[in-house]
C-alpha positions as CSV (number, residue, x, y, z in Angstrom):
1,X,-3.6,4.9,40.0
2,X,-1.3,3.3,37.4
3,X,-2.5,3.3,33.8
4,X,-4.0,0.1,32.6
5,X,-1.8,-2.0,30.3
6,X,-2.7,-4.7,27.8
7,X,-1.8,-8.3,28.6
8,X,-1.5,-9.4,24.9
9,X,-2.2,-8.2,21.4
10,X,-3.7,-10.2,18.5
11,X,-2.9,-9.1,15.0
12,X,-5.3,-10.3,12.3
13,X,-4.4,-10.3,8.6
14,X,-7.5,-10.3,6.3
15,X,-7.2,-11.8,2.8
16,X,-8.4,-8.9,0.7
17,X,-6.4,-9.9,-2.4
18,X,-4.2,-7.1,-3.6
19,X,-4.6,-4.7,-0.7
20,X,-4.1,-4.3,3.0
21,X,-6.3,-4.9,6.0
22,X,-5.1,-5.5,9.5
23,X,-6.9,-5.5,12.9
24,X,-4.8,-4.9,16.1
25,X,-6.7,-6.1,19.2
26,X,-5.1,-5.0,22.5
27,X,-6.4,-7.1,25.3
28,X,-6.8,-5.0,28.5
29,X,-8.1,-6.4,31.8
30,X,-11.2,-4.2,31.4
31,X,-11.9,-4.7,27.7
32,X,-10.3,-5.1,24.3
33,X,-9.3,-2.1,22.2
34,X,-9.2,-2.4,18.5
35,X,-7.3,-0.5,15.8
36,X,-8.0,-1.1,12.1
37,X,-5.1,-0.4,9.8
38,X,-6.3,0.0,6.2
39,X,-9.2,-1.7,4.5
40,X,-8.9,-1.8,0.7
41,X,-8.4,-4.0,-2.3
42,X,-7.5,-3.4,-5.9
43,X,-8.2,-7.0,-7.0
44,X,-9.9,-9.6,-4.9
45,X,-8.5,-13.1,-4.2
46,X,-9.2,-15.5,-7.1
47,X,-9.9,-18.5,-4.9
48,X,-12.8,-16.8,-3.0
49,X,-15.6,-16.5,-5.5
50,X,-19.4,-16.1,-5.6
51,X,-21.6,-17.3,-8.5
52,X,-18.5,-18.2,-10.4
53,X,-17.2,-14.6,-10.7
54,X,-14.2,-13.0,-9.1
55,X,-15.5,-11.0,-6.2
56,X,-14.7,-7.6,-4.8
57,X,-17.6,-5.5,-3.5
58,X,-19.6,-8.2,-1.9
59,X,-16.5,-9.9,-0.7
60,X,-15.4,-6.7,1.1
61,X,-18.8,-6.6,2.8
62,X,-18.1,-10.1,4.0
63,X,-14.7,-9.0,5.3
64,X,-16.3,-5.9,7.0
65,X,-18.7,-8.2,8.8
66,X,-15.8,-10.4,9.9
67,X,-14.1,-7.3,11.3
68,X,-17.3,-6.4,13.1
69,X,-17.4,-9.8,14.7
70,X,-13.7,-9.8,15.6
71,X,-13.8,-6.4,17.3
72,X,-17.0,-7.2,19.2
73,X,-19.0,-4.4,17.3
74,X,-16.7,-1.6,18.4
75,X,-13.6,-0.1,16.8
76,X,-11.4,2.4,18.8
77,X,-9.4,3.8,15.9
78,X,-9.0,3.6,12.1
79,X,-5.6,4.2,10.4
80,X,-5.8,4.9,6.6
81,X,-2.1,4.9,5.7
82,X,-2.6,6.7,2.4
83,X,-5.2,7.2,-0.3
84,X,-4.6,4.4,-2.7
85,X,-7.6,2.2,-3.6
86,X,-5.9,-0.9,-2.3
87,X,-5.8,0.7,1.2
88,X,-9.1,2.6,1.4
89,X,-11.7,1.2,-1.0
90,X,-13.3,-0.8,1.8
91,X,-14.3,2.4,3.5
92,X,-16.8,3.2,0.7
93,X,-20.4,3.4,2.0
94,X,-22.1,2.4,-1.3
95,X,-25.3,4.3,-0.5
96,X,-25.6,2.4,2.8
97,X,-24.9,-1.0,1.4
98,X,-21.1,-0.9,1.1
99,X,-18.4,-2.2,3.5
100,X,-17.7,1.3,4.7
101,X,-21.2,1.5,6.2
102,X,-20.4,-1.4,8.4
103,X,-17.0,0.1,9.5
104,X,-18.7,3.4,10.2
105,X,-21.2,1.6,12.4
106,X,-18.4,0.4,14.6
107,X,-18.0,4.1,15.7
108,X,-14.3,4.6,15.9
109,X,-13.2,7.5,18.1
110,X,-10.5,8.7,15.7
111,X,-9.4,8.3,12.0
112,X,-5.7,8.8,11.5
113,X,-4.4,9.8,8.1
114,X,-1.2,11.4,6.6
115,X,-0.7,15.1,6.7
116,X,-1.3,15.3,3.0
117,X,-4.9,14.3,3.5
118,X,-5.8,17.3,5.6
119,X,-8.4,19.2,3.5
120,X,-7.1,22.4,4.7
121,X,-3.7,21.9,3.1
122,X,-3.1,24.1,0.0
123,X,-1.6,22.9,-3.3
124,X,1.9,24.1,-2.7
125,X,2.1,23.2,1.0
126,X,5.4,21.7,2.3
127,X,3.9,20.8,5.7
128,X,0.7,21.0,7.7
129,X,-1.2,24.2,7.5
130,X,-4.6,25.8,8.4
131,X,-5.4,27.0,4.9
132,X,-8.9,26.3,3.6
133,X,-8.3,24.5,0.2
134,X,-6.3,21.7,-1.4
135,X,-6.1,20.5,-5.0
136,X,-2.8,18.5,-5.4
137,X,-4.1,15.0,-4.9
138,X,-7.4,15.7,-6.8
139,X,-5.4,16.8,-9.8
140,X,-3.1,13.8,-9.6
141,X,-6.1,11.5,-9.5
142,X,-7.7,13.3,-12.4
143,X,-4.5,12.8,-14.4
144,X,-4.4,9.1,-13.5
145,X,-7.9,8.7,-14.9
146,X,-7.0,10.4,-18.2
147,X,-3.9,8.1,-18.5
148,X,-6.0,5.0,-18.0
149,X,-8.3,6.2,-20.9
150,X,-5.3,7.0,-23.1
151,X,-3.7,3.6,-22.4
152,X,-6.9,1.8,-23.5
153,X,-6.2,3.2,-27.0
154,X,-3.0,1.2,-27.3
155,X,-4.4,-1.6,-29.5
156,X,-2.6,-4.8,-30.4
157,X,-1.7,-8.0,-28.6
158,X,1.8,-7.0,-27.9
159,X,0.6,-4.0,-25.9
160,X,-1.6,-6.1,-23.7
161,X,0.9,-6.2,-20.8
162,X,1.4,-2.5,-20.9
163,X,-2.3,-1.9,-21.1
164,X,-2.8,-4.1,-18.1
165,X,-0.2,-2.4,-16.0
166,X,-1.6,1.1,-16.9
167,X,-5.0,-0.1,-15.9
168,X,-3.8,-1.6,-12.6
169,X,-1.6,1.3,-11.4
170,X,-3.8,4.0,-12.9
171,X,-7.1,2.7,-11.4
172,X,-5.4,2.4,-8.0
173,X,-4.7,6.2,-8.1
174,X,-8.1,7.3,-9.2
175,X,-10.0,9.0,-6.4
176,X,-12.4,6.9,-4.4
177,X,-14.7,9.8,-3.4
178,X,-17.1,7.7,-1.4
179,X,-14.3,6.2,0.8
180,X,-12.5,9.5,1.2
181,X,-15.7,11.3,2.3
182,X,-16.4,8.5,4.8
183,X,-13.0,8.8,6.3
184,X,-13.3,12.5,6.6
185,X,-16.5,12.5,8.7
186,X,-16.5,9.0,10.3
187,X,-14.8,10.2,13.5
188,X,-12.5,12.9,14.7
189,X,-9.6,13.3,12.2
190,X,-6.0,13.3,13.2
191,X,-3.4,14.0,10.5
192,X,0.2,12.9,11.1
193,X,3.8,13.2,9.9
194,X,7.2,12.2,11.2
195,X,7.6,13.2,14.9
196,X,4.0,14.2,15.4
197,X,1.8,12.6,18.1
198,X,0.0,9.6,16.7
199,X,-3.5,10.4,18.1
200,X,-3.6,7.0,19.8
201,X,-2.2,8.0,23.2
202,X,-5.7,8.5,24.8
203,X,-7.0,5.3,23.3
204,X,-4.2,2.8,23.9
205,X,-3.0,3.3,27.4
206,X,0.3,1.7,28.1
207,X,1.2,1.6,24.4
208,X,3.7,4.0,22.9
209,X,3.0,4.7,19.2
210,X,5.7,6.6,17.2
211,X,5.0,8.1,13.8
212,X,8.1,7.5,11.6
213,X,6.6,8.7,8.4
214,X,5.7,10.3,6.1
215,X,8.0,13.3,6.6
216,X,6.9,16.7,5.4
217,X,8.7,18.3,2.6
218,X,10.1,20.8,5.1
219,X,11.7,17.9,6.9
220,X,13.1,16.3,3.8
221,X,12.6,16.8,0.1
222,X,13.5,13.2,-0.8
223,X,9.8,12.5,-1.0
224,X,9.6,14.7,-4.1
225,X,11.8,12.3,-6.1
226,X,11.8,8.5,-6.8
227,X,14.9,6.6,-7.6
228,X,14.6,3.7,-10.0
229,X,17.5,1.5,-8.9
230,X,19.5,1.1,-5.8
231,X,21.3,-2.2,-5.5
232,X,22.2,-1.5,-1.9
233,X,18.6,-1.0,-0.8
234,X,16.2,-2.5,-3.3
235,X,15.6,-6.2,-4.1
236,X,17.0,-6.2,-7.6
237,X,18.3,-9.0,-9.7
238,X,21.6,-8.3,-11.4
239,X,20.1,-7.0,-14.6
240,X,20.8,-4.0,-16.7
241,X,18.6,-1.2,-17.9
242,X,19.0,-2.4,-21.5
243,X,18.0,-5.9,-20.7
244,X,14.8,-4.7,-19.0
245,X,14.1,-2.3,-21.8
246,X,14.5,-5.0,-24.4
247,X,12.2,-7.3,-22.6
248,X,9.6,-4.6,-22.3
249,X,10.0,-3.6,-26.0
250,X,9.4,-7.2,-27.1
251,X,5.8,-6.8,-25.8
252,X,5.1,-4.0,-28.3
253,X,3.3,-4.5,-31.6
254,X,2.1,-2.4,-34.5
255,X,-0.9,-0.2,-33.8
256,X,-4.3,-0.3,-35.4
257,X,-4.8,3.3,-36.7
258,X,-2.5,5.5,-38.8
259,X,-0.9,8.4,-36.9
260,X,-2.1,11.0,-39.5
261,X,-5.5,9.6,-40.4
262,X,-6.4,12.3,-43.0
263,X,-3.2,11.7,-44.9
264,X,-3.4,8.0,-45.0
265,X,-4.7,6.2,-48.1
266,X,-5.6,2.7,-47.3
267,X,-3.1,0.7,-45.3
268,X,0.3,2.2,-44.5
269,X,3.1,0.9,-46.6
270,X,5.1,-1.9,-44.9
271,X,8.1,0.4,-44.9
272,X,6.3,2.7,-42.4
273,X,5.5,-0.1,-39.9
274,X,8.7,0.3,-37.9
275,X,8.2,4.1,-37.5
276,X,4.6,3.6,-36.4
277,X,5.6,0.8,-34.0
278,X,8.4,2.9,-32.4
279,X,6.2,6.0,-32.0
280,X,3.4,3.9,-30.3
281,X,6.0,2.2,-28.2
282,X,7.4,5.5,-27.0
283,X,3.9,6.8,-26.2
284,X,3.2,3.6,-24.2
285,X,6.4,3.9,-22.2
286,X,5.7,7.6,-21.6
287,X,2.2,6.9,-20.3
288,X,3.5,4.1,-18.0
289,X,6.3,6.2,-16.6
290,X,3.9,9.0,-15.7
291,X,1.4,6.7,-14.0
292,X,4.3,5.0,-12.1
293,X,5.5,8.4,-10.9
294,X,2.0,9.2,-9.6
295,X,1.8,5.9,-7.9
296,X,5.2,6.4,-6.2
297,X,4.4,9.9,-5.0
298,X,1.2,8.6,-3.3
299,X,3.2,5.8,-1.7
300,X,5.6,8.3,-0.3
301,X,2.7,9.9,1.7
302,X,2.1,6.6,3.5
303,X,2.0,6.5,7.3
304,X,4.7,4.5,9.2
305,X,3.7,3.5,12.7
306,X,5.8,1.8,15.4
307,X,3.9,0.3,18.4
308,X,5.9,-0.4,21.6
309,X,4.2,-2.3,24.4
310,X,5.2,-4.8,27.0
311,X,8.7,-5.1,25.6
312,X,7.3,-5.8,22.1
313,X,7.7,-3.8,18.9
314,X,5.3,-3.9,16.0
315,X,6.1,-2.0,12.8
316,X,3.4,-1.1,10.2
317,X,4.7,1.0,7.3
318,X,1.7,0.9,4.8
319,X,3.2,1.3,1.3
320,X,6.0,3.5,2.3
321,X,8.8,3.4,-0.3
322,X,12.4,4.2,0.1
323,X,12.1,8.0,-0.2
324,X,9.6,8.0,2.7
325,X,11.9,5.8,4.7
326,X,15.1,7.8,4.1
327,X,14.3,10.5,6.7
328,X,13.7,8.0,9.5
329,X,16.5,5.6,8.6
330,X,19.0,8.4,8.4
331,X,18.7,8.7,12.2
332,X,20.8,6.3,14.3
333,X,18.3,6.6,17.1
334,X,15.5,5.3,14.8
335,X,17.8,2.4,13.5
336,X,18.5,1.4,17.1
337,X,14.8,1.5,18.0
338,X,13.9,-0.6,15.0
339,X,16.5,-3.3,15.5
340,X,14.5,-5.3,18.0
341,X,11.2,-5.2,16.1
342,X,9.2,-8.4,16.9
343,X,6.6,-8.1,14.1
344,X,7.0,-6.4,10.7
345,X,4.1,-5.7,8.3
346,X,5.9,-6.0,4.9
347,X,5.7,-2.8,3.0
348,X,3.9,-2.3,-0.3
349,X,2.7,-5.9,-0.7
350,X,6.3,-7.1,-1.0
351,X,7.6,-4.8,-3.7
352,X,11.3,-4.3,-4.4
353,X,11.7,-0.8,-2.8
354,X,9.5,-0.7,0.2
355,X,11.6,-2.9,2.5
356,X,15.0,-1.1,2.4
357,X,17.9,-3.5,3.0
358,X,19.2,-1.1,5.7
359,X,16.0,-1.8,7.6
360,X,16.0,-5.6,6.9
361,X,19.7,-6.0,7.8
362,X,19.1,-4.2,11.1
363,X,16.4,-6.6,12.3
364,X,18.2,-8.5,15.1
365,X,15.3,-11.0,15.6
366,X,15.4,-12.5,12.1
367,X,17.0,-15.8,11.7
368,X,16.4,-19.6,11.3
369,X,13.2,-21.2,12.5
370,X,14.9,-22.5,15.6
371,X,15.8,-18.9,16.8
372,X,14.0,-18.0,20.1
373,X,11.8,-14.9,19.6
374,X,12.1,-15.1,15.9
375,X,10.9,-12.2,13.8
376,X,7.3,-12.4,12.6
377,X,6.3,-10.9,9.3
378,X,2.9,-10.2,7.7
379,X,2.5,-9.7,4.0
380,X,-0.8,-8.9,2.3
381,X,-0.5,-9.4,-1.4
382,X,-1.7,-11.2,-4.6
383,X,0.6,-12.5,-7.3
384,X,0.2,-11.5,-10.9
385,X,-1.3,-8.0,-10.4
386,X,1.8,-5.9,-10.7
387,X,4.8,-6.7,-12.8
388,X,6.3,-10.0,-14.0
389,X,9.4,-12.1,-13.1
390,X,10.5,-12.0,-16.7
391,X,11.3,-8.3,-16.5
392,X,12.3,-8.2,-12.8
393,X,9.2,-6.3,-11.7
394,X,7.0,-8.8,-10.0
395,X,5.1,-8.1,-6.8
396,X,5.6,-9.8,-4.4
397,X,9.4,-9.6,-5.1
398,X,10.9,-13.1,-5.4
399,X,14.2,-12.3,-3.7
400,X,12.4,-10.5,-0.8
401,X,9.9,-13.4,-0.3
402,X,12.8,-15.8,-0.2
403,X,14.5,-13.8,2.5
404,X,11.2,-13.5,4.5
405,X,10.7,-17.2,4.4
406,X,14.2,-18.1,5.3
407,X,14.7,-15.6,8.2
408,X,11.2,-14.9,9.6
409,X,7.9,-16.5,10.4
410,X,5.9,-15.3,7.4
411,X,2.2,-15.0,7.2
412,X,1.2,-14.2,3.6
413,X,-2.4,-13.7,2.6
414,X,-2.0,-15.0,-0.9
415,X,-1.3,-18.4,0.6
416,X,-4.5,-18.6,2.7
417,X,-6.8,-21.5,2.0
418,X,-10.0,-20.8,-0.1
419,X,-12.2,-20.8,3.0
420,X,-9.8,-18.7,5.1
421,X,-10.7,-15.1,5.5
422,X,-8.1,-14.2,8.1
423,X,-5.3,-15.5,10.1
424,X,-4.1,-14.2,13.5
425,X,-0.8,-13.8,15.4
426,X,-0.9,-13.3,19.1
427,X,1.9,-11.8,21.2
428,X,2.1,-12.1,25.0
429,X,2.8,-8.7,26.7
430,X,3.0,-9.8,30.3
């Protein structure tokens, strides 16, 4: 007897603010099967408030209840693309009152995570292993917490933007132990990397799911390094390093405490102000560069999944950045496979280096609104959380958003109405 195939698939985007949450519902003749891809938020949407306060915890419970309703009380699989707060915080159980308790109650059969999350992986591993301990990510997250605390000591109005960025990126990398634990024992775990079976074959009959990332270090060492600029692949404006440095430097201001407090008598002389300012500015930039590196390393562990069913292709890359993509995009067979993608979940909330131009240029279905079978894109993001247009660092990236609007049918969560929790896109597979 032939395997059952889905007749259609509905993809729901949930407005979690700065985070990701997508529900894929495959509609089979016998029943629907549901895959939740990420459930996290770093900062809730501003236009959805309770009691006059910006919401996060209670709002995520509301989203979890909506997911419960949308999947009919049963999830078949959960995909946690990587450990960042804006992708997994919703899985926190909160002593039985958190959103993760609701998701756990939907009894998924499998939880899929990147190979780096396997608790048996040792610190120096370059690929999956059966070893019994792991410390790398824990140490990274401990360091992120220390950097956030150090950044809080940068006093002064002109350091406000740097403090905010340190807080935002640093907090995103601090371990969410509750969510991590829930993901580890919610269901059978399956840890993936490029080329490995997705773990969804026994759940989604008639659907081919290919894991395109992350690669292991054995497969490529590009994930160990992050490039800052790449005009051929990233969505840069034509600006120089020195212009960006100068714009950042203008945010700096003199600090509040003398560097050598024991030796200071009263206020420092005016002549010492420049030296104090420059030393605090260098410290601020050093802290920020370290926390950015931690953030990028974590993004390069993100799962990239390609779903193929009924002649349709759906691409979900989490927060994969260019170094994660390089291994897959370096293969012509992968480029050929990705050319006819019908639906693309925009990487990393629309940042400059998570939708490589090689990938974007290769999409054959992008085009004007009148194009038949036009590419559909989904972007989950919130403006004003990361970066600023003034120094070419804003997320979502203006140039990328312009391209998405011009050449695809874009669904962007930051443009949902105040009473709109989710929006769906349905693809016919018959």
